[in-house]
N, C-alpha and C positions, 0 to 999 in steps of 0.2 A: 487602691491601685498603686503599685510601685512606680517609681520613675522610669523603669525599663519597660513597663507595659504601655501599649498603645490604646487609646480610646477607640470605641467602636467606629467613630467617624473616620479615624485614621486607617482602620482596617478596610473600610469601604474603598479607599483609594487604591488598595492593592489588587483589586479585581482587574481582569482583562476579559472582555467579551468581544470577539472579532466580528467581522461583517457577515460571515456565514451563520454564526449563532444569532446575530441580530435578525437576519431574515428568517431562518428556520424556526426560531422561537418567537418571532414577531408576526408580521403580516403574512409570511409564507407558511405559517402553521397548517392551514387547511389542506395543502397538497405537498408538504415537504416530506412527510413520512407515511406513504401509503401502507395500509395493512397493519400499522402499529397503533394500538389504542390504549395500552396500559403503560403508565409512565412512572411507576413507583420507584424503580431503581435506575437512575440515570448513570451512564458511563461518562468518564471524563479523563482527560490527560492534562497534567499541569507541567509547565516549564518553569524551573526555578533558575535564576541567574547564578553564576559561579560563586563560589564561597566568598563570603565577606563577613560582616558583623552579624551577630545574632539579633534578631528582631522579635521580641515577644509580643503576642497579641492576647488581649483579654479573652478568656474562655466564656463566651456568651452564646455559642452556637447550640442549636437544638437538633439539627439533622445529624443522622449517623453517616459515617463513611466507612468503607471497607477497601482493603487492598488485595489484589490477586497475588498469586505466587510471584515473588520478586527475586531476581538473581542479585545477590548482594556481594559485591566485590569491593574490598577496601584496599587502600594503599596510597602512597604519597602522590601518585600520578593519576588517581581515579577520581573523577568528578561526574557522577551520574546526575544530570540536571533535569531529567524527565521522569515522571512517575504516573502510572495509570491508577485510577481508583473508581469506586462506585459511590454515588450519593443517594441517600434516601430522600425521595420527594413525598412528603406526607400528604400532599393533596391528591396523589394517585392519578393525576391528569397531566397532560402535556402542559408545562408551565408557560405562562406568558413571559415576555422578556424581563419585566420587573421582578416576577417571581423567581426567574432563573438567577438574576443577580443576587436576590435575597438568599437563595440557597447557597451560592458560592460564599457570600459573606459569613453565613452560618458555619461553614465547614473549615474556614481558614484556621481557627484556633487548633482544631484537631489535626489539620494538615501540618501545622507548624510543629506540634509535638512529635508526630510520627516521623516526619522527614528528618528532623533534627536528631532524634534518638536512634532511629533505625538505619537511615541511609547516610547520616553525617552531613546532610545539606544544612548549611548554616545561615543562609540569607533567603528569607521568604518575604522580603519587603515589596517585591515587584513580580509576583507570579503571573503567568499567562495561563488561561484555561481554554481547552478545546472540549466542548460538550458533544456527546454522541448518542447513538441509539441506546435505548434502555436494555437492561437485562430483564427478560420475562420473569414474573413472580415465581413460577414453578421451576425455574432453572437456578434461582438465587439461593445460596446458603446464607440467609439473613441472620442466623443465630451465631455465626462466627464472631468471636470477640478478639481475635488476633489473626495474624497471617496464616494462610493455609499451611497445614503440616507437610513436612517433607517425608517421602517414603524412606524407610530404613531397610533396604534389602540386605540379605546376607551376602558375604563375599563368595564369588564363584571363579572357577577356572575360565580364562578367556576362551571364547568360541573360536573355531577355526583350527588350523594345524600348527599354529604358533609361528609360522614364517611371515605372517602379515600383521600389520598394525590394526588394532581395533579402531574403526572409523564410524562415526555416526552421520547419517544423512537425515535431515529434518525436512518435512513437507508441511507447509502452511497453505491450506487450500480449503475447498469445500468437498463434501461427499467422499470421505476417505474410508474405503472398505478394509478395515484393519485385520479382518479374518481371512482375507483372500489368499488362496494357495500360492500366488506368485510372490508373496512376502514371507514364505516359510523356508526353512533350511532343508537339507536333504533328508533329515529324519522326520520331517513333517511338523516341526515346532516353529512357531512364529519368530521372526526377527524383529517384530515390533516391540520395543522395550516399553514405550509409554505412548498412549494416545489420549488426547483431550478433545472431547466433543463439546464445544463451547455453548451450544444452544439447545441441547436436549434437556429433558427434565432431570432434575438433580436426584441423586441417590442419598436418602436421608442419613445413612450411616457413614457416608464418605466425608472426610475433612481435608482432603489433599488439594482440592480446587475450590475456588470461590463460587463459580457458577458452572453449570453443565455437569458432565461426568468424565471421570478418568478411568482408563483401563490399563493395567500393567501386563507384562508378558505372561505372568502366571495365570491371570484371569482369562486372557485371550486363549492360552493353551487349554485351559479347562473348558471353555466354551466350545472349542474345536473338538475336544474329546467327547463332550456330551451331545453334540448336535451333528457331528460329521459333516457331510456335504450339504445338509439342509441349512443353507445360509439365511434363508428367510426366517426360519425359526430361531436361528442363532442370534440374529440382530434384534429380533423382537424380545427374546429372553434377556438379552443384554441391556435392554432399554435404549438401544441406539436409534430406534425409529420413533421414540417418544419425542418427536421434534416439537418445539414450542412455536414454530412458524408453520405456514401453510404449505411448505415445500419439504417434506421429509426426505432428506438426501438418500439415505441408505435403503429406502423402499423403491428407488428408481432403478431402471436398467443400466443407465449410464450417467456419469457425472464428470464434470471437469476434473475434480480431484482424483477420481479413480484412474482416469487416463494419464494424468500427470504423474501420479505415484507409480504406475506401472512403467512408464518411460524412464523414470528416475531410478527405480530400484526393484523393478519386477523381474523375476527370473523364473521362466516357465520350463517345465520338463519337455513339453512338446517342441520347444524351440532349441532344445539341447543346450540350454544355458548352464554354465557352472554356477552353482549357488554360492555366493561369497558369505559364509557365515560370519566373517569378521566385520561385515558392514551391517550395523544395527540401525534401527529406524525409530525416530520420534515423529509423531504425527499430531497436528493440531487442525481440527476442523472448525473453520470460521462460520459465523452465522450467515444465512442468506441475506440478511438485511444490509450487509456491507455493499450490496449492489443496488439497493433500492433507490438511493438518492443520486441524482445525476451529477452532483458536484464532487462526489467522493467523500462528502461530509458524513461523519458518523462512524467511520471505521477505526479511528486512531487508537482508542483504548483497547479494542479487541485485538488488533494487530500487534501493538506493543506488548500486551499481555502474553501473546503467543511467543514472542521472542524471549521474554523473560523466562517463560516456562521451558522453552527449548534449552536455554543456557543452564537453568537450574537442573533439569533432568539429565543433561549431558554430564554435569559434574557428578551426579549420583551414579550414572553408568560407569564413569571413570573409577569411582570408589568400588563399585561392584566387581569390576574385572581387574583392578589394579593398573589401569591404563594411565600412564604418565602423559601429561599435556595432550589430552584426548583431541584428536582431529575431528573437525565438525564442518559439514557442508550443508548449507540451508538453501533449499529451492523455494522461492516465493513468486509463484507465477500470477502476479497481480499487477495492476497499474491503472493509472488514470491520466488524463491529458493536461490538467492544469498544474499550477505551481510555478515557482520562479525558475526551475531548471538550473539551479546553481548549487544544489546540495543543501539548501537552506530550509526546505520544508520541514515542519515539526517532526513528522514521522521519520523522514530521512535522517535528520540530525539525531533523533533518539536512537535509531538503529545503528548509525555510525558510531556513536559513543559506546554502545554496548559491545560492538565488534572490536573496536580499538582497545577497550578495557580488557577483553578476553585475550586478544593477541599479545598484549603487553603486560599482563599481570605478573607479579613477581612471586616466585616460589617462597613459601613460608617454611621456617625451620621445623614446625610441628606437622607439616603436611607437604611432602615433596611432590605429590601428584599434580599440584596446580601451579604451574609456571606459565610462561608464554605458550598459548595454545593456538595452533592453526585454525582459523575460522574463515570460511568462504561463504559469500552471499551471492547467489545466482538469480538474476532478474531478467525478464523479457524486455525487449526494446519497445514493444507496443505495436499496435495494428492500425494506426491512423495516418499512414503515409499519404494516402490519396483522399482523405476525408475532408480536406479544406478547413481544418480546425486550427491551423497555425498560420500566422502572418507576421511580417516585420515591417515597421514603419521606420524609414531612415530619418536621421535628423533633418529638420526642415532647412531648405536652402535660404529662406528668408525668415527673419524673426517673427513677422506677422502672419506667416503662413499657418493655417490651422491643420491639425491632423484629423483624418476622417477614417472611420472603420465602417464598412457596410456589412451588416449581419442579418442573414436571412433565417427567419423562423418558419418552420413548416406548419401547415394546418393539421388539426386533429392531434396535436401533441398534448399528452396528459401529464407531463412533468415540467418543472421549471427549466429554463435555459440559463447558462452562466457564461459570462465573458470576462476574462481577466486580461488586463494590460499591465505589463511589468516594465518599469523604467530603470534606467541605469542608476548607479549609486550616486552619481553627481547631481541627480535631478532634485529640484526643490519645487513642490507644487504650489507654493504661495503665489497668488495672483492669477492662477489658471482657472478657466471656466470650462465645465463639461456640459455639453448640450446633448440631450437624447431626443431624437426625432422618430416618430412612428412612420409606418408605411404610407399614411395619408399626408405626410409632410407637415404634421402638427408637432410643435415643440412640446414634449411631455414633461421634461425636467431640465432645469438649468442649475447647476451646482457650482458655486464659486468657492474656491478654497482660500480662506484667510486664516492667519495664525490666531486671531482673537476668538473666533467661534469654533475652533477645533476642540473636540472632546479629548482631553488629556488624561490618560489613565495613570495617575501617579507620575512616576518617572519612566513609565513604560511606553508602549506604542501609542501613536496618535491615530485617530480615526475621525473622518468627517463623512457622515452618512446623509442621505436624502432619499425620500420616497417618491416613487412614480405613481401618479394617480390616474384612475379611470373616471373621468368626470370630477366631481367635487369631493367625493367621499372615499370610494373604494381604492385601495392601494394594490397595484398589480405588479410592482417591481421595486427595485432598490438600486441606487448608485452610490458608491462610496470610494473615498480615498483612504488608505491606511498604510502606515509604515510597518510593514510585515516584520515582526520580530526585531524591530528597531533597526532594520538593515536596508530594506529596499521598498520603494513606494509601489503600491499596487492600486490600480483602478479596477473595481469590480462592478459589473452591471448584471443584475439579475432580473429576469422577466418571467412571470408566471406562465402556466400552460395556455396554449391556444385553444384547448378544449378541456377545461378543468373537470374533474370528476364531481366535486361538490356543485350542485346546481345554483347555490347561493353566491358563488364566486364568479365575477365577470371574467370572460376570456380575454386574453391578450391578442391583439391583432396579429395575424400571420402576415408574412411578407418581409420586405427589406426595411430593417431598422438602421438608423445611422447614429453613430456615436462620434461627436465632434469635440475636439479639444482645442480651445482658443487661448492664446496667450494675452494676458492683460498687460496694461502699461507698466506695471511694477514687477512683472514676473521675469525670472531668469530664463535663459535659453535652454533648449534641449540639445545636448551634445552627443548623446548616445542613442543607438537604435532602440525603439520600443517594441518589445516582443509581445505578441497577442496569442492567447490560447482560448479556445472554446472547450468547456468541459465535455467529456464523453457522455452521450446520452443513450447510446444503443444498448439494449439488453445483452449482457454476456451470455445468458442462457434464456430459456423461455420463462422469464419472470413475470411476464404479462403486465409490465408497468405502463404500457401505452406510450412510451417515449418515442420521439422522433428527433433525429439529430439535426440541430441547427448548424449552419456553416457560413463561411465568409463568401460574400458575393464580390467577385473581382473580375472585371472584364479583361484585365490583362493576363489572367491565368489561363493558359492554353491547356485544356484537359486531354486532348486527343492528338495523336500523331496524324500525319497525312494518310496513313493506311487505316485509320480508324481505331488503332489500339490505344489503350490508356497511356498517357505520357507520364514517364517516371523521372522527369527532370524538371527543375524549376524554370519558369518562364522569365527571361531577362526583364528586369524592371517591374515585375509583378509584386503585389503585396502578399499574396498567398505563397507560402513556402512549404514544400514537402520536407526539405531538410530542416531539422529543428523540431520535428514532431515527436521526439523521443518521449517514452514513458516518464511521467512527471515525478515518479519516485525512484528513477534509475539514474540519478545524477549525483548520488552520494559518493564520498571518497572511497568507500569500501566495497562498492558494487562491481560485480562482473556482469556486464550487460550483453545479452545474447539476441542477435537478429535471426531472421528466418530465411532459408533459401529453398529453392526447388531445383530439380535436375533440369538442365537446359536442353538436353537432347532426348528426353524421355527415359523410361525405365531401363536400367542397365547401363546408362551412360556414365561417364567418369565425373567425379566431383570437380574436376578441373573446369567443366562446363557449367558448374552451378551458377544460378542467377538469383538475385534477391527475390523473395516472394513480394508481389507487387504491393501488398499492404504493410510490409515490414518497415517500421519507423526507423528514423536515423537521427543522429545528432546534427548540430549545425555545422556548415562548412565555413562559416565566418569566424574570424578570430576575435570574438567579442567575449562577453562575460559568461557565456554558457560553458559549463564544464562537462556536460553529458556527451557520451560517445558510445558507439557499439564496439565492443572488444572482440567478439568472435561470433560465430553463427553456427546453426545446425539446421536440420531439415524440419520445415513446417509444412511443406507441400511435396508430394512425390513428383508431380509434374504439373504443367498448366491445366491439363484435363483431368488430373487425379489430385484434387486439392486435399490438404490435410494429411494427418498421420493415423495409423491404426495402432490401438493398444487395448488394454483390458477394460471391460465394463465393470460394474459393481459386483456382479456374481462371478465366481470362478468359472473359467471356460468361456465367458462371453467376451465380445469385442465392442469397442466404441471407436468413433471417428471424431477427430478434433482438428480444427484449423486455427492457426495463429502462432505468434511467437511464444505464447505460453506453452506450446507443445515442443518448441525448440529448446527452451531453457532447461528442462529436465534431462535432455540428452547430454547436455554439457555437465550438469550436476552429477550425472551418473558416471561419466568418464573421470571427472575430478575426484569423486569418492573412491573409485577404483585405484586411481593414481595415489591418492593419500594413503591407501592401505599398503603401498609398497615403496613409496619414495623415501629416500634418506632425509633426515632432519635438515641437513644443510641445504639440500635442493629446495625444500619447502620454504625455508627462511629466506633464501635468495629471491624466490618468486613472490613473496608476500607483498613487496612494494607495488607490484602490478596486479595485485589481487589474484595471484596464482595463474595468470594467463600463460606464462612461459612453460608451465607444466603440461599444458594440453598438447596433444599430438599435432604436429605441424606438417604432417605428410601432405596435407591439402591446403597450402596457403591460399589466402584470398586473392582474387584478381587485383593486381596493383592499379587498375584504372581508377581514377579519383572517385567517380560516382559510386562504383561498385565497392571499392574499399571502405568508404565511409559507411556504407549500409551493412556490409558483411564483416567488418573488422579484420583482424590479422590472421585468424585461423578458421578453417572450415572443419568443424567436428563432425565425423560421420555418424549416422545413426547405428546403434548396435544391431537393429533388425527392423526391417519394414517389408511388407509383401511386395515382391517384384524386384527387390534390390538386395536380396540376401547374400549373393556371392561377393563377399567383401574383397576377395582376392582379385576380382575382375575390375575393381576400381583402381 
């Protein structure tokens, strides 16, 4: 061993396993991942600190690792510090926590070699890992020995009449019907340049994606020619319904992704839409499993892989059509309620650095196509405004005053419940005690934070975990302090299901649980508000998880007005806050966040009378550390009695109904893509600082009233078409 190599014991200190991994791969294993039984190929995301000195690690690992398609952009100002990858688990079973750590230690040498040589990452002494849902065996190209190959399409004339800029709109969602007629041009050819279905069975002859299947424009056009309007046969012949999960998306009549994709870039002849051939499409269909776990845990690798794929294929499209600094709009209609809400979540930070790198990349002398490229990310604000899943504890008025959170778990819940408390950056937990009381007023766990017994992961994050017992043996929950990404302290409390599916696992008591934080004699004071979020547990679709949403019990929260209507304002002095309920991944620096509105006076009324949809989440009104806000809004309900929007189903000619801000976001993405295709470069550059918000049509400015403005943002974007409100001129 050379002097530059580290002994295996030193490599062990480089690992990072967070509190969610500790629970889901520890005592929470029996109910953390319903429906998944094969664990040969684990997905993971690693965060590497910024460039520093090279640290070599002895190559003693035995597990294999693979990397999906990666967008590689180099330059003096580019530092991509996050990387998705897949690990081989030779046991082929869900690993216990110790086995998980052993797996990570085994792949560190290969990770060092790849990230150093391929991405130019030079410091791997303190990586963090997020482990996630596995790739099914039949979807995984396990014979690949290098990165997936890039397509090499021949150069073509740009589509359209030449008066507009080639623009790409990318959809990352579920159930994306890539052969639908609404995504074709006037000649009947598809505008979908590339489509990656992440969770369908692999095509053995394909080497352009690590898992699932990819379809390019030529393949989709061939399928349309061969099968015509028989889309059932088309998708079967394409292998698009060979889903590795129990919910084959493209065999259904309607999906979230089909609805969103049509709102974002569907142009139907029956609506007399002008088909914009210059707007090309990239689609990535995520696995169903991203919605299985109620913490949002398990999604990171799939989603970050999707963004890398979109950026990579956008560059290939630019080469195909000779499009300089190709303009890109990404619609990502997904969210969850946890996280620090300061832009610091791993997935947020990873997406932000990709977008910033593409916006600021420098043109090379050997390839003038790739300079600073406009890149917009459109996200929904969320649907939890009235769900009682967000609360704020003000700094205590007296040093000895304890902080208390009342958390109600519903009966018959089949999934775990997760509560996160996020502290200000000045907070030091040393000397504090956390007590967890059950509904029977029994103390179930008391966790004291001391510096001496804190698990220190090398020079990385600190974590102090503890288990919540049922009797003397069974563990039904977990409580932990951790310094998230070395930046902000988080208190996480996890409780198992109140009616678990495995009969051998004891249920957690339903009712009001209390989490009490007491200050010890040597502890410092709390000088900033403590923000609390409960992770979303409601099924986004009919996934049959059996989840029941837990919520904060707060007597000071007035839920109804005197007329019996739902109250859409915070109650003075209450712990529960409606404002601050923003989507947990919509607080990044590069996000354009979209709220939802409804027509205030019924169909045909002016958008001047638009009102926030009652569920549409909002950022905080307080001037504290939260960065998230709603930038603009679009229609998510036609009226109070006609909820939701109407768009295409999975099959051409069908319709679907969807309610939520995830239906408002694609309407904004649509308008932005159309503007990108015509706007001058200087206008786009000026608008980039505000994530292109100034480009949106401001004919319908938001209500300046404080409550409405915070929820709807600065601009009300009209829908391009909805039944009952088609006459745009009447608005």
